[in-house]
N, C-alpha and C positions, 0 to 999 in steps of 0.2 A: 581682760576685764574679768573680775570674779563672777562666779556663778551666783545667781540669786535664789538657788534652791533653798528649800526649807531649812533655815539655820535656826537652831534652838536658842532662845534667849532666856536667861534666868534673870528675873527682877528680884533683887533683895530689897524688900520694902516692908517695914512693920506697920505702916498706916494703911488699913484696908481701903480707905477713900482714895489715897494717893495711888495705891496699886491699881484700883479700878480706873482712875483717871488716866494713868499711864497706859493701861491696856486699851482703853477707848481711844486715846490719842494715837497709839500705834495703828489701830484699825482705821481710824479716820484718815491717817496719813498713808494708807494703803500698804503698810508694812504687814504682810500676811504670814509672818513667821510664828512658829510655836512659841508661846510665852508661858513660862512657869514662874510662880511667885513663891518665894521663901520669905519668912518673916524676921529673920535675924541672922547674924553671922555664923552662929552655931549650926543652924539648919542649912545655911549655904554650904558650909564645909562638909557636912554630912552628905548633902546632895552631890557635891563634886566628887567626893571620895566613895560614893555608892555604899554608904554605911546606914545602918538602922533601917528605917522604912524605905530608904532609897537603894536598897541592896540589889534590886533587879536592874542590872546594867543594860539589859535590852530595852527596858522601859525608860530608864533614866540615863540616856546616853550623854556624851560629852557636849556641853553647850558651845556654840560659836561665839557667844557674847554674853557678858555679865553686865547688867545695869545695877549699880551698887549705891544704896543710900548710906550715908555715913553714920547717922544717928539712929541706932537700933539697940534694942535691949540685948541682954546676955553677952553677946560679942558684937561690938560695933563694927561699922564698915572699915575703919582704919585697921583694926586688929585682923579682920578677915582678909583684907587686902594684903597685909604683911605675910600672912600664912600662905595665901594663894601664890604670891610672887616668890616665896621662899621654897615652894614645893616644885621639884623638877617635873612632876607629872601634870601640874596645873598651871605653871607660870606662863605658858604660851597662850592661854585663853585670854583674849582681850577683855579688859575691864574698863568700863566707863562709869565714873562717879556721876551720879545724878542726884543732887542734894539741894536742900534749901540754904545750906551754908555758903557764904561768900567770903569767909574768913581767909585772909592771905595765908595764915598758918596751915589751914586745911589744904589749900591748893598746893603749897610747897611740900608739905609732908606727904600727900598722896602721890605726887610726882616722884618724890624721893623713894617711895615704896614701889614704884613701877607702874602706876596707873597709866592707861593709854590715853585717856581724855578726862577732863573735869568740866562738868556742865552744871551751872546753877539752874535749878528748876524755875521755869517761868511762872508768873503769878496767875496767868489766865490759861484757860483751856486751849484757846486759839494759839497762844504762845507755845504750849506743850505740844500741840499737833505739829507746829512748824519745826520744833526741835526734833520730834520723832521722825518726821519726814526727812530731815537732813541726816539724822542718824541712819535711817534706812538706806538712803542713797549712798552715803559714805561707806558704811560697814557691809552692805549687801550687794552693792553694784560696783564700787570702785576698788575696794581693798581685797587683796588675796588673804583669806583667813586660813589658818592651819587646818588640815583635815581633822575630822573627829577622832581618828585613831592615830594621833600624833605619836603617842608612846610606842605603839606597835610598829609604826613605820620607822621610828628612830632606832628601836632595838633591832629591827631587821637589817637596817642599813649598817649597823655597827657589828653585826655578827660575821 
């Protein structure tokens, strides 16, 4: 069974109310992991690549999970997902789409791009708490996640 040690979660969500609800739902569901919020796909990729204001890699380490909204400004979730899954340094990070979209096209496209799960946001806070509780159980208690230093481990193994 996977360790439930503090796994960093990045929530890519442009709506501050939705981000607050997601944080509150995670807390209410007793998922006590560190949660960082970024507001669009551009900021998400800067954060993942430790660029710009996220350049301090000791402060902004590798996340164990990304919760990704699809409909964001500047670079939407679909574009960010494509870049994440195309990048050898980032593609092993699990990505869960958490969005209001229920469009079949979005579901098919994100799975084609390599998303790990697609979840439509519930309309009630109680529903969101239930989803976050299930996410917490699945991703932090059942699944073996790659270590934070995947790239370093991979490079050491191939030397």
